[in-house]
Biopython code that builds the backbone (N, CA, C, O; Angstrom):
import numpy as np
from Bio.PDB.StructureBuilder import StructureBuilder

atoms = [
    (1, "UNK", "N", (-19.713, -3.172, -7.165)),
    (1, "UNK", "CA", (-19.589, -2.379, -8.362)),
    (1, "UNK", "C", (-18.707, -1.168, -8.057)),
    (1, "UNK", "O", (-18.743, -0.622, -6.955)),
    (2, "UNK", "N", (-17.930, -0.765, -9.032)),
    (2, "UNK", "CA", (-17.069, 0.403, -8.859)),
    (2, "UNK", "C", (-17.787, 1.660, -9.351)),
    (2, "UNK", "O", (-18.496, 1.647, -10.358)),
    (3, "UNK", "N", (-17.576, 2.747, -8.602)),
    (3, "UNK", "CA", (-18.149, 4.041, -8.949)),
    (3, "UNK", "C", (-17.050, 5.089, -8.932)),
    (3, "UNK", "O", (-16.176, 5.078, -8.065)),
    (4, "UNK", "N", (-17.104, 5.998, -9.904)),
    (4, "UNK", "CA", (-16.222, 7.165, -9.903)),
    (4, "UNK", "C", (-16.982, 8.311, -9.255)),
    (4, "UNK", "O", (-18.128, 8.591, -9.607)),
    (5, "UNK", "N", (-16.340, 8.959, -8.319)),
    (5, "UNK", "CA", (-16.879, 10.170, -7.705)),
    (5, "UNK", "C", (-16.104, 11.334, -8.303)),
    (5, "UNK", "O", (-14.919, 11.501, -8.016)),
    (6, "UNK", "N", (-16.749, 12.129, -9.118)),
    (6, "UNK", "CA", (-16.118, 13.284, -9.740)),
    (6, "UNK", "C", (-16.478, 14.507, -8.902)),
    (6, "UNK", "O", (-17.648, 14.875, -8.791)),
    (7, "UNK", "N", (-15.475, 15.121, -8.323)),
    (7, "UNK", "CA", (-15.675, 16.187, -7.344)),
    (7, "UNK", "C", (-15.509, 17.541, -8.036)),
    (7, "UNK", "O", (-14.442, 17.860, -8.561)),
    (8, "UNK", "N", (-16.578, 18.323, -8.025)),
    (8, "UNK", "CA", (-16.575, 19.641, -8.651)),
    (8, "UNK", "C", (-16.594, 20.718, -7.577)),
    (8, "UNK", "O", (-17.231, 20.573, -6.533)),
    (9, "UNK", "N", (-15.884, 21.796, -7.858)),
    (9, "UNK", "CA", (-15.826, 22.908, -6.911)),
    (9, "UNK", "C", (-15.735, 24.216, -7.691)),
    (9, "UNK", "O", (-15.389, 24.234, -8.872)),
    (10, "UNK", "N", (-16.053, 25.301, -7.006)),
    (10, "UNK", "CA", (-15.901, 26.635, -7.573)),
    (10, "UNK", "C", (-14.406, 26.958, -7.546)),
    (10, "UNK", "O", (-13.835, 27.201, -6.483)),
    (11, "UNK", "N", (-13.792, 26.957, -8.702)),
    (11, "UNK", "CA", (-12.340, 27.135, -8.796)),
    (11, "UNK", "C", (-11.885, 28.467, -8.202)),
    (11, "UNK", "O", (-10.863, 28.517, -7.518)),
    (12, "UNK", "N", (-12.625, 29.542, -8.450)),
    (12, "UNK", "CA", (-12.222, 30.859, -7.937)),
    (12, "UNK", "C", (-12.276, 30.886, -6.413)),
    (12, "UNK", "O", (-11.370, 31.418, -5.770)),
    (13, "UNK", "N", (-13.323, 30.320, -5.835)),
    (13, "UNK", "CA", (-13.441, 30.284, -4.373)),
    (13, "UNK", "C", (-12.339, 29.425, -3.768)),
    (13, "UNK", "O", (-11.770, 29.770, -2.732)),
    (14, "UNK", "N", (-12.040, 28.303, -4.421)),
    (14, "UNK", "CA", (-10.985, 27.422, -3.927)),
    (14, "UNK", "C", (-9.634, 28.126, -3.997)),
    (14, "UNK", "O", (-8.848, 28.060, -3.052)),
    (15, "UNK", "N", (-9.362, 28.802, -5.117)),
    (15, "UNK", "CA", (-8.092, 29.518, -5.266)),
    (15, "UNK", "C", (-7.947, 30.624, -4.227)),
    (15, "UNK", "O", (-6.844, 30.883, -3.745)),
    (16, "UNK", "N", (-9.054, 31.278, -3.879)),
    (16, "UNK", "CA", (-9.011, 32.332, -2.871)),
    (16, "UNK", "C", (-8.611, 31.777, -1.507)),
    (16, "UNK", "O", (-7.978, 32.476, -0.716)),
    (17, "UNK", "N", (-8.972, 30.535, -1.229)),
    (17, "UNK", "CA", (-8.643, 29.905, 0.051)),
    (17, "UNK", "C", (-7.285, 29.204, 0.034)),
    (17, "UNK", "O", (-6.752, 28.855, 1.088)),
    (18, "UNK", "N", (-6.728, 28.997, -1.154)),
    (18, "UNK", "CA", (-5.480, 28.240, -1.278)),
    (18, "UNK", "C", (-4.360, 28.844, -0.431)),
    (18, "UNK", "O", (-3.498, 28.117, 0.062)),
    (19, "UNK", "N", (-4.365, 30.162, -0.260)),
    (19, "UNK", "CA", (-3.344, 30.823, 0.544)),
    (19, "UNK", "C", (-3.570, 30.695, 2.044)),
    (19, "UNK", "O", (-2.702, 31.065, 2.835)),
    (20, "UNK", "N", (-4.717, 30.181, 2.439)),
    (20, "UNK", "CA", (-5.042, 30.001, 3.851)),
    (20, "UNK", "C", (-4.538, 28.625, 4.280)),
    (20, "UNK", "O", (-5.227, 27.619, 4.115)),
    (21, "UNK", "N", (-3.327, 28.599, 4.833)),
    (21, "UNK", "CA", (-2.681, 27.321, 5.172)),
    (21, "UNK", "C", (-3.512, 26.502, 6.148)),
    (21, "UNK", "O", (-3.598, 25.282, 6.012)),
    (22, "UNK", "N", (-4.121, 27.150, 7.125)),
    (22, "UNK", "CA", (-4.910, 26.417, 8.122)),
    (22, "UNK", "C", (-6.126, 25.755, 7.480)),
    (22, "UNK", "O", (-6.445, 24.607, 7.789)),
    (23, "UNK", "N", (-6.804, 26.477, 6.587)),
    (23, "UNK", "CA", (-7.980, 25.914, 5.914)),
    (23, "UNK", "C", (-7.584, 24.735, 5.031)),
    (23, "UNK", "O", (-8.280, 23.721, 4.998)),
    (24, "UNK", "N", (-6.470, 24.865, 4.316)),
    (24, "UNK", "CA", (-6.026, 23.786, 3.428)),
    (24, "UNK", "C", (-5.580, 22.568, 4.234)),
    (24, "UNK", "O", (-5.847, 21.434, 3.836)),
    (25, "UNK", "N", (-4.906, 22.790, 5.361)),
    (25, "UNK", "CA", (-4.506, 21.672, 6.224)),
    (25, "UNK", "C", (-5.733, 20.952, 6.758)),
    (25, "UNK", "O", (-5.779, 19.722, 6.797)),
    (26, "UNK", "N", (-6.721, 21.726, 7.165)),
    (26, "UNK", "CA", (-7.954, 21.144, 7.701)),
    (26, "UNK", "C", (-8.665, 20.316, 6.627)),
    (26, "UNK", "O", (-9.136, 19.212, 6.903)),
    (27, "UNK", "N", (-8.741, 20.850, 5.400)),
    (27, "UNK", "CA", (-9.377, 20.110, 4.310)),
    (27, "UNK", "C", (-8.612, 18.825, 4.022)),
    (27, "UNK", "O", (-9.220, 17.771, 3.836)),
    (28, "UNK", "N", (-7.282, 18.902, 3.985)),
    (28, "UNK", "CA", (-6.469, 17.703, 3.760)),
    (28, "UNK", "C", (-6.694, 16.659, 4.834)),
    (28, "UNK", "O", (-6.801, 15.469, 4.536)),
    (29, "UNK", "N", (-6.765, 17.097, 6.080)),
    (29, "UNK", "CA", (-7.010, 16.169, 7.194)),
    (29, "UNK", "C", (-8.386, 15.523, 7.076)),
    (29, "UNK", "O", (-8.556, 14.346, 7.394)),
    (30, "UNK", "N", (-9.364, 16.298, 6.617)),
    (30, "UNK", "CA", (-10.712, 15.740, 6.445)),
    (30, "UNK", "C", (-10.744, 14.693, 5.331)),
    (30, "UNK", "O", (-11.462, 13.699, 5.439)),
    (31, "UNK", "N", (-9.970, 14.909, 4.256)),
    (31, "UNK", "CA", (-9.915, 13.906, 3.180)),
    (31, "UNK", "C", (-9.194, 12.641, 3.655)),
    (31, "UNK", "O", (-9.581, 11.534, 3.281)),
    (32, "UNK", "N", (-8.165, 12.795, 4.465)),
    (32, "UNK", "CA", (-7.487, 11.620, 5.034)),
    (32, "UNK", "C", (-8.455, 10.852, 5.917)),
    (32, "UNK", "O", (-8.514, 9.625, 5.850)),
    (33, "UNK", "N", (-9.214, 11.559, 6.742)),
    (33, "UNK", "CA", (-10.200, 10.900, 7.609)),
    (33, "UNK", "C", (-11.275, 10.204, 6.781)),
    (33, "UNK", "O", (-11.703, 9.100, 7.118)),
    (34, "UNK", "N", (-11.715, 10.849, 5.693)),
    (34, "UNK", "CA", (-12.700, 10.228, 4.800)),
    (34, "UNK", "C", (-12.142, 8.929, 4.230)),
    (34, "UNK", "O", (-12.823, 7.903, 4.237)),
    (35, "UNK", "N", (-10.909, 8.970, 3.737)),
    (35, "UNK", "CA", (-10.282, 7.772, 3.153)),
    (35, "UNK", "C", (-10.152, 6.658, 4.183)),
    (35, "UNK", "O", (-10.357, 5.487, 3.864)),
    (36, "UNK", "N", (-9.813, 7.019, 5.415)),
    (36, "UNK", "CA", (-9.704, 6.007, 6.473)),
    (36, "UNK", "C", (-11.070, 5.422, 6.807)),
    (36, "UNK", "O", (-11.196, 4.218, 7.030)),
    (37, "UNK", "N", (-12.090, 6.269, 6.841)),
    (37, "UNK", "CA", (-13.440, 5.782, 7.146)),
    (37, "UNK", "C", (-13.948, 4.840, 6.056)),
    (37, "UNK", "O", (-14.562, 3.817, 6.357)),
    (38, "UNK", "N", (-13.696, 5.179, 4.807)),
    (38, "UNK", "CA", (-14.147, 4.352, 3.687)),
    (38, "UNK", "C", (-13.340, 3.056, 3.612)),
    (38, "UNK", "O", (-13.852, 2.025, 3.176)),
    (39, "UNK", "N", (-12.082, 3.112, 4.036)),
    (39, "UNK", "CA", (-11.240, 1.921, 4.103)),
    (39, "UNK", "C", (-10.990, 1.281, 2.751)),
    (39, "UNK", "O", (-10.650, 1.960, 1.782)),
    (40, "UNK", "N", (-11.162, -0.028, 2.694)),
    (40, "UNK", "CA", (-10.869, -0.787, 1.476)),
    (40, "UNK", "C", (-11.835, -0.512, 0.337)),
    (40, "UNK", "O", (-11.581, -0.930, -0.792)),
    (41, "UNK", "N", (-12.937, 0.180, 0.602)),
    (41, "UNK", "CA", (-13.856, 0.540, -0.480)),
    (41, "UNK", "C", (-13.218, 1.573, -1.406)),
    (41, "UNK", "O", (-13.602, 1.691, -2.569)),
    (42, "UNK", "N", (-12.240, 2.325, -0.884)),
    (42, "UNK", "CA", (-11.543, 3.329, -1.694)),
    (42, "UNK", "C", (-10.491, 2.628, -2.533)),
    (42, "UNK", "O", (-9.565, 2.012, -2.005)),
    (43, "UNK", "N", (-10.642, 2.727, -3.844)),
    (43, "UNK", "CA", (-9.708, 2.090, -4.767)),
    (43, "UNK", "C", (-8.634, 3.086, -5.205)),
    (43, "UNK", "O", (-7.457, 2.738, -5.297)),
    (44, "UNK", "N", (-9.045, 4.322, -5.474)),
    (44, "UNK", "CA", (-8.107, 5.357, -5.914)),
    (44, "UNK", "C", (-8.711, 6.717, -5.610)),
    (44, "UNK", "O", (-9.901, 6.835, -5.320)),
    (45, "UNK", "N", (-7.881, 7.727, -5.680)),
    (45, "UNK", "CA", (-8.371, 9.082, -5.495)),
    (45, "UNK", "C", (-7.233, 10.068, -5.536)),
    (45, "UNK", "O", (-6.098, 9.747, -5.186)),
    (46, "UNK", "N", (-7.552, 11.282, -5.973)),
    (46, "UNK", "CA", (-6.547, 12.343, -6.008)),
    (46, "UNK", "C", (-7.234, 13.677, -6.224)),
    (46, "UNK", "O", (-8.304, 13.762, -6.826)),
    (47, "UNK", "N", (-6.591, 14.711, -5.718)),
    (47, "UNK", "CA", (-7.003, 16.066, -6.045)),
    (47, "UNK", "C", (-6.325, 16.464, -7.348)),
    (47, "UNK", "O", (-5.294, 15.901, -7.714)),
    (48, "UNK", "N", (-6.897, 17.419, -8.037)),
    (48, "UNK", "CA", (-6.334, 17.882, -9.301)),
    (48, "UNK", "C", (-5.846, 19.317, -9.153)),
    (48, "UNK", "O", (-6.426, 20.112, -8.412)),
    (49, "UNK", "N", (-4.785, 19.632, -9.861)),
    (49, "UNK", "CA", (-4.266, 20.999, -9.849)),
    (49, "UNK", "C", (-5.232, 21.913, -10.602)),
    (49, "UNK", "O", (-6.205, 21.452, -11.199)),
    (50, "UNK", "N", (-4.954, 23.192, -10.564)),
    (50, "UNK", "CA", (-5.826, 24.215, -11.131)),
    (50, "UNK", "C", (-6.143, 23.974, -12.603)),
    (50, "UNK", "O", (-5.330, 23.428, -13.349)),
    (51, "UNK", "N", (-7.352, 24.397, -13.008)),
    (51, "UNK", "CA", (-7.732, 24.291, -14.417)),
    (51, "UNK", "C", (-6.839, 25.166, -15.290)),
    (51, "UNK", "O", (-6.778, 24.964, -16.503)),
    (52, "UNK", "N", (-6.153, 26.125, -14.699)),
    (52, "UNK", "CA", (-5.221, 26.954, -15.466)),
    (52, "UNK", "C", (-4.101, 26.103, -16.061)),
    (52, "UNK", "O", (-3.449, 26.516, -17.020)),
    (53, "UNK", "N", (-3.876, 24.920, -15.498)),
    (53, "UNK", "CA", (-2.828, 24.019, -15.983)),
    (53, "UNK", "C", (-3.376, 22.922, -16.892)),
    (53, "UNK", "O", (-2.623, 22.060, -17.347)),
    (54, "UNK", "N", (-4.679, 22.948, -17.156)),
    (54, "UNK", "CA", (-5.311, 21.897, -17.961)),
    (54, "UNK", "C", (-5.008, 22.076, -19.446)),
    (54, "UNK", "O", (-4.816, 23.192, -19.930)),
    (55, "UNK", "N", (-4.971, 20.959, -20.147)),
    (55, "UNK", "CA", (-4.860, 20.923, -21.601)),
    (55, "UNK", "C", (-5.924, 19.967, -22.105)),
    (55, "UNK", "O", (-6.123, 18.898, -21.528)),
    (56, "UNK", "N", (-6.607, 20.340, -23.172)),
    (56, "UNK", "CA", (-7.673, 19.509, -23.726)),
    (56, "UNK", "C", (-7.329, 19.126, -25.156)),
    (56, "UNK", "O", (-6.912, 19.974, -25.945)),
    (57, "UNK", "N", (-7.501, 17.855, -25.493)),
    (57, "UNK", "CA", (-7.375, 17.372, -26.865)),
    (57, "UNK", "C", (-8.794, 17.079, -27.342)),
    (57, "UNK", "O", (-9.478, 16.223, -26.780)),
    (58, "UNK", "N", (-9.229, 17.781, -28.364)),
    (58, "UNK", "CA", (-10.587, 17.629, -28.877)),
    (58, "UNK", "C", (-10.511, 17.002, -30.270)),
    (58, "UNK", "O", (-9.770, 17.471, -31.134)),
    (59, "UNK", "N", (-11.293, 15.926, -30.477)),
    (59, "UNK", "CA", (-11.337, 15.240, -31.764)),
    (59, "UNK", "C", (-12.666, 15.537, -32.440)),
    (59, "UNK", "O", (-13.728, 15.288, -31.868)),
    (60, "UNK", "N", (-12.608, 16.065, -33.651)),
    (60, "UNK", "CA", (-13.808, 16.382, -34.423)),
    (60, "UNK", "C", (-14.309, 15.130, -35.136)),
    (60, "UNK", "O", (-13.613, 14.116, -35.190)),
    (61, "UNK", "N", (-15.516, 15.209, -35.679)),
    (61, "UNK", "CA", (-16.119, 14.072, -36.381)),
    (61, "UNK", "C", (-15.265, 13.614, -37.559)),
    (61, "UNK", "O", (-15.280, 12.435, -37.912)),
    (62, "UNK", "N", (-14.519, 14.536, -38.170)),
    (62, "UNK", "CA", (-13.668, 14.174, -39.310)),
    (62, "UNK", "C", (-12.316, 13.613, -38.878)),
    (62, "UNK", "O", (-11.461, 13.327, -39.717)),
    (63, "UNK", "N", (-12.122, 13.455, -37.559)),
    (63, "UNK", "CA", (-10.890, 12.873, -37.045)),
    (63, "UNK", "C", (-9.791, 13.875, -36.757)),
    (63, "UNK", "O", (-8.754, 13.511, -36.202)),
    (64, "UNK", "N", (-9.998, 15.126, -37.123)),
    (64, "UNK", "CA", (-8.998, 16.155, -36.860)),
    (64, "UNK", "C", (-8.955, 16.428, -35.355)),
    (64, "UNK", "O", (-9.985, 16.612, -34.707)),
    (65, "UNK", "N", (-7.741, 16.447, -34.826)),
    (65, "UNK", "CA", (-7.564, 16.693, -33.398)),
    (65, "UNK", "C", (-6.938, 18.063, -33.185)),
    (65, "UNK", "O", (-5.996, 18.459, -33.872)),
    (66, "UNK", "N", (-7.494, 18.769, -32.210)),
    (66, "UNK", "CA", (-7.006, 20.098, -31.867)),
    (66, "UNK", "C", (-6.665, 20.096, -30.381)),
    (66, "UNK", "O", (-7.448, 19.628, -29.554)),
    (67, "UNK", "N", (-5.495, 20.623, -30.055)),
    (67, "UNK", "CA", (-5.058, 20.734, -28.668)),
    (67, "UNK", "C", (-5.197, 22.196, -28.255)),
    (67, "UNK", "O", (-4.753, 23.098, -28.965)),
    (68, "UNK", "N", (-5.822, 22.418, -27.094)),
    (68, "UNK", "CA", (-5.899, 23.793, -26.599)),
    (68, "UNK", "C", (-5.699, 23.828, -25.093)),
    (68, "UNK", "O", (-5.968, 22.857, -24.386)),
    (69, "UNK", "N", (-5.220, 24.971, -24.624)),
    (69, "UNK", "CA", (-5.023, 25.170, -23.190)),
    (69, "UNK", "C", (-6.374, 25.346, -22.524)),
    (69, "UNK", "O", (-7.282, 25.962, -23.082)),
    (70, "UNK", "N", (-6.493, 24.803, -21.334)),
    (70, "UNK", "CA", (-7.704, 24.994, -20.554)),
    (70, "UNK", "C", (-8.517, 23.724, -20.421)),
    (70, "UNK", "O", (-8.208, 22.699, -21.028)),
    (71, "UNK", "N", (-9.564, 23.812, -19.615)),
    (71, "UNK", "CA", (-10.400, 22.643, -19.344)),
    (71, "UNK", "C", (-11.336, 22.334, -20.506)),
    (71, "UNK", "O", (-11.474, 23.129, -21.436)),
    (72, "UNK", "N", (-11.975, 21.171, -20.440)),
    (72, "UNK", "CA", (-12.941, 20.747, -21.453)),
    (72, "UNK", "C", (-14.095, 21.738, -21.541)),
    (72, "UNK", "O", (-14.503, 22.127, -22.635)),
    (73, "UNK", "N", (-14.620, 22.145, -20.387)),
    (73, "UNK", "CA", (-15.750, 23.073, -20.348)),
    (73, "UNK", "C", (-15.366, 24.306, -19.539)),
    (73, "UNK", "O", (-14.755, 24.202, -18.476)),
    (74, "UNK", "N", (-15.733, 25.464, -20.057)),
    (74, "UNK", "CA", (-15.491, 26.708, -19.336)),
    (74, "UNK", "C", (-16.710, 26.973, -18.467)),
    (74, "UNK", "O", (-17.718, 27.499, -18.939)),
    (75, "UNK", "N", (-16.612, 26.606, -17.196)),
    (75, "UNK", "CA", (-17.743, 26.725, -16.281)),
    (75, "UNK", "C", (-17.250, 27.208, -14.924)),
    (75, "UNK", "O", (-16.057, 27.142, -14.628)),
    (76, "UNK", "N", (-18.174, 27.694, -14.105)),
    (76, "UNK", "CA", (-17.809, 28.163, -12.764)),
    (76, "UNK", "C", (-17.270, 27.011, -11.927)),
    (76, "UNK", "O", (-16.218, 27.135, -11.301)),
    (77, "UNK", "N", (-17.991, 25.886, -11.915)),
    (77, "UNK", "CA", (-17.528, 24.713, -11.165)),
    (77, "UNK", "C", (-16.667, 23.858, -12.081)),
    (77, "UNK", "O", (-17.047, 23.549, -13.210)),
    (78, "UNK", "N", (-15.506, 23.486, -11.576)),
    (78, "UNK", "CA", (-14.564, 22.686, -12.347)),
    (78, "UNK", "C", (-14.252, 21.396, -11.601)),
    (78, "UNK", "O", (-14.401, 21.317, -10.381)),
    (79, "UNK", "N", (-13.820, 20.398, -12.343)),
    (79, "UNK", "CA", (-13.407, 19.130, -11.751)),
    (79, "UNK", "C", (-12.177, 19.388, -10.891)),
    (79, "UNK", "O", (-11.149, 19.852, -11.386)),
    (80, "UNK", "N", (-12.287, 19.083, -9.602)),
    (80, "UNK", "CA", (-11.195, 19.367, -8.678)),
    (80, "UNK", "C", (-10.530, 18.134, -8.118)),
    (80, "UNK", "O", (-9.468, 18.219, -7.502)),
    (81, "UNK", "N", (-11.156, 16.970, -8.330)),
    (81, "UNK", "CA", (-10.590, 15.736, -7.816)),
    (81, "UNK", "C", (-11.527, 14.577, -8.093)),
    (81, "UNK", "O", (-12.603, 14.747, -8.664)),
    (82, "UNK", "N", (-11.098, 13.399, -7.677)),
    (82, "UNK", "CA", (-11.914, 12.213, -7.909)),
    (82, "UNK", "C", (-11.577, 11.142, -6.887)),
    (82, "UNK", "O", (-10.504, 11.143, -6.284)),
    (83, "UNK", "N", (-12.503, 10.246, -6.714)),
    (83, "UNK", "CA", (-12.290, 8.989, -6.005)),
    (83, "UNK", "C", (-12.888, 7.891, -6.864)),
    (83, "UNK", "O", (-13.848, 8.127, -7.597)),
    (84, "UNK", "N", (-12.334, 6.706, -6.780)),
    (84, "UNK", "CA", (-12.971, 5.498, -7.307)),
    (84, "UNK", "C", (-13.196, 4.614, -6.099)),
    (84, "UNK", "O", (-12.264, 4.297, -5.359)),
    (85, "UNK", "N", (-14.443, 4.219, -5.908)),
    (85, "UNK", "CA", (-14.779, 3.400, -4.743)),
    (85, "UNK", "C", (-15.514, 2.146, -5.203)),
    (85, "UNK", "O", (-16.016, 2.072, -6.324)),
    (86, "UNK", "N", (-15.561, 1.177, -4.315)),
    (86, "UNK", "CA", (-16.310, -0.052, -4.552)),
    (86, "UNK", "C", (-17.488, -0.046, -3.583)),
    (86, "UNK", "O", (-17.299, 0.057, -2.371)),
    (87, "UNK", "N", (-18.684, -0.154, -4.109)),
    (87, "UNK", "CA", (-19.889, -0.160, -3.281)),
    (87, "UNK", "C", (-20.854, -1.199, -3.842)),
    (87, "UNK", "O", (-20.846, -1.459, -5.045)),
    (88, "UNK", "N", (-21.682, -1.794, -2.990)),
    (88, "UNK", "CA", (-22.593, -2.831, -3.460)),
    (88, "UNK", "C", (-23.653, -2.321, -4.432)),
    (88, "UNK", "O", (-24.122, -3.072, -5.287)),
    (89, "UNK", "N", (-24.034, -1.042, -4.307)),
    (89, "UNK", "CA", (-25.068, -0.494, -5.185)),
    (89, "UNK", "C", (-25.019, 1.031, -5.138)),
    (89, "UNK", "O", (-24.239, 1.617, -4.387)),
    (90, "UNK", "N", (-25.867, 1.664, -5.953)),
    (90, "UNK", "CA", (-25.877, 3.121, -6.031)),
    (90, "UNK", "C", (-26.245, 3.759, -4.699)),
    (90, "UNK", "O", (-25.669, 4.782, -4.328)),
    (91, "UNK", "N", (-27.191, 3.178, -3.975)),
    (91, "UNK", "CA", (-27.578, 3.751, -2.683)),
    (91, "UNK", "C", (-26.391, 3.801, -1.721)),
    (91, "UNK", "O", (-26.200, 4.794, -1.018)),
    (92, "UNK", "N", (-25.604, 2.743, -1.690)),
    (92, "UNK", "CA", (-24.412, 2.722, -0.829)),
    (92, "UNK", "C", (-23.390, 3.747, -1.311)),
    (92, "UNK", "O", (-22.744, 4.410, -0.499)),
    (93, "UNK", "N", (-23.240, 3.880, -2.631)),
    (93, "UNK", "CA", (-22.307, 4.863, -3.188)),
    (93, "UNK", "C", (-22.738, 6.283, -2.808)),
    (93, "UNK", "O", (-21.896, 7.121, -2.485)),
    (94, "UNK", "N", (-24.032, 6.551, -2.845)),
    (94, "UNK", "CA", (-24.541, 7.872, -2.469)),
    (94, "UNK", "C", (-24.223, 8.168, -1.008)),
    (94, "UNK", "O", (-23.812, 9.279, -0.673)),
    (95, "UNK", "N", (-24.411, 7.190, -0.149)),
    (95, "UNK", "CA", (-24.121, 7.389, 1.274)),
    (95, "UNK", "C", (-22.646, 7.728, 1.498)),
    (95, "UNK", "O", (-22.319, 8.559, 2.345)),
    (96, "UNK", "N", (-21.759, 7.086, 0.739)),
    (96, "UNK", "CA", (-20.325, 7.384, 0.849)),
    (96, "UNK", "C", (-20.030, 8.776, 0.292)),
    (96, "UNK", "O", (-19.284, 9.545, 0.899)),
    (97, "UNK", "N", (-20.619, 9.101, -0.869)),
    (97, "UNK", "CA", (-20.360, 10.393, -1.513)),
    (97, "UNK", "C", (-20.787, 11.559, -0.631)),
    (97, "UNK", "O", (-20.166, 12.621, -0.668)),
    (98, "UNK", "N", (-21.823, 11.376, 0.149)),
    (98, "UNK", "CA", (-22.299, 12.446, 1.037)),
    (98, "UNK", "C", (-21.276, 12.802, 2.115)),
    (98, "UNK", "O", (-21.390, 13.851, 2.750)),
    (99, "UNK", "N", (-20.292, 11.952, 2.325)),
    (99, "UNK", "CA", (-19.270, 12.185, 3.353)),
    (99, "UNK", "C", (-18.035, 12.907, 2.822)),
    (99, "UNK", "O", (-17.147, 13.258, 3.599)),
    (100, "UNK", "N", (-17.966, 13.134, 1.513)),
    (100, "UNK", "CA", (-16.790, 13.786, 0.931)),
    (100, "UNK", "C", (-16.721, 15.228, 1.422)),
    (100, "UNK", "O", (-17.695, 15.971, 1.302)),
    (101, "UNK", "N", (-15.573, 15.629, 1.976)),
    (101, "UNK", "CA", (-15.452, 16.993, 2.508)),
    (101, "UNK", "C", (-15.189, 18.027, 1.413)),
    (101, "UNK", "O", (-14.541, 17.754, 0.403)),
    (102, "UNK", "N", (-15.715, 19.212, 1.657)),
    (102, "UNK", "CA", (-15.479, 20.358, 0.779)),
    (102, "UNK", "C", (-14.957, 21.511, 1.614)),
    (102, "UNK", "O", (-15.235, 21.600, 2.810)),
    (103, "UNK", "N", (-14.203, 22.391, 0.983)),
    (103, "UNK", "CA", (-13.719, 23.585, 1.664)),
    (103, "UNK", "C", (-14.896, 24.499, 1.992)),
    (103, "UNK", "O", (-15.024, 24.967, 3.123)),
    (104, "UNK", "N", (-15.737, 24.750, 1.027)),
    (104, "UNK", "CA", (-16.944, 25.558, 1.238)),
    (104, "UNK", "C", (-18.134, 24.824, 0.646)),
    (104, "UNK", "O", (-18.966, 24.292, 1.381)),
    (105, "UNK", "N", (-18.219, 24.793, -0.669)),
    (105, "UNK", "CA", (-19.322, 24.087, -1.309)),
    (105, "UNK", "C", (-18.792, 23.350, -2.525)),
    (105, "UNK", "O", (-17.661, 23.566, -2.961)),
    (106, "UNK", "N", (-19.618, 22.487, -3.055)),
    (106, "UNK", "CA", (-19.211, 21.714, -4.215)),
    (106, "UNK", "C", (-20.249, 20.670, -4.540)),
    (106, "UNK", "O", (-21.327, 20.638, -3.947)),
    (107, "UNK", "N", (-19.916, 19.818, -5.484)),
    (107, "UNK", "CA", (-20.834, 18.771, -5.927)),
    (107, "UNK", "C", (-20.036, 17.513, -6.240)),
    (107, "UNK", "O", (-18.865, 17.578, -6.612)),
    (108, "UNK", "N", (-20.689, 16.373, -6.084)),
    (108, "UNK", "CA", (-20.077, 15.091, -6.428)),
    (108, "UNK", "C", (-20.971, 14.414, -7.460)),
    (108, "UNK", "O", (-22.144, 14.146, -7.201)),
    (109, "UNK", "N", (-20.405, 14.144, -8.625)),
    (109, "UNK", "CA", (-21.105, 13.372, -9.654)),
    (109, "UNK", "C", (-20.692, 11.916, -9.469)),
    (109, "UNK", "O", (-19.502, 11.609, -9.405)),
    (110, "UNK", "N", (-21.667, 11.025, -9.384)),
    (110, "UNK", "CA", (-21.405, 9.596, -9.181)),
    (110, "UNK", "C", (-21.669, 8.889, -10.500)),
    (110, "UNK", "O", (-22.758, 8.995, -11.065)),
    (111, "UNK", "N", (-20.653, 8.157, -10.993)),
    (111, "UNK", "CA", (-20.813, 7.444, -12.262)),
    (111, "UNK", "C", (-20.315, 6.023, -12.113)),
    (111, "UNK", "O", (-19.212, 5.807, -11.613)),
    (112, "UNK", "N", (-21.115, 5.036, -12.542)),
    (112, "UNK", "CA", (-20.630, 3.655, -12.540)),
    (112, "UNK", "C", (-19.440, 3.527, -13.494)),
    (112, "UNK", "O", (-19.403, 4.163, -14.548)),
    (113, "UNK", "N", (-18.480, 2.704, -13.110)),
    (113, "UNK", "CA", (-17.293, 2.463, -13.926)),
    (113, "UNK", "C", (-17.561, 1.256, -14.822)),
    (113, "UNK", "O", (-18.095, 0.247, -14.361)),
    (114, "UNK", "N", (-17.194, 1.355, -16.091)),
    (114, "UNK", "CA", (-17.359, 0.227, -17.011)),
    (114, "UNK", "C", (-16.442, -0.912, -16.609)),
    (114, "UNK", "O", (-15.350, -0.702, -16.081)),
    (115, "UNK", "N", (-16.909, -2.122, -16.872)),
    (115, "UNK", "CA", (-16.061, -3.287, -16.649)),
    (115, "UNK", "C", (-16.360, -3.951, -15.430)),
    (115, "UNK", "O", (-15.727, -4.954, -15.102)),
]
sb = StructureBuilder()
sb.init_structure("model")
sb.init_model(0)
sb.init_chain("A")
sb.init_seg("    ")
for serial, (resi, resn, name, xyz) in enumerate(atoms, 1):
    if name == "N":
        sb.init_residue(resn, " ", resi, " ")
    sb.init_atom(name, np.array(xyz, "f"), 0.0, 1.0, " ", f" {name:<3s}", serial, name[0])
structure = sb.get_structure()
């Protein structure tokens, strides 16, 4: 079964570290190592740019669509990246998700993929 790992992080804390080249290199190396360890179970994955660059299209019940700058939700933790992996069950997916590296702290939401 395929699972989406939605990776949330504190955007302000991440931005504060973005200028630290050594920390960012180390985090990148840890994600490469994670991808190598997971191997063929990893179907896709990417980091996302800052929420300051996000655009949201919101559709109301009457069908009217409004476009606005910014993320879907204004929250401290923002979606910072994702992986799609293949795992036999939720328990296996949880074991893989626990290995995802973070710069400081964060959370991984695990969701089964339709289809």
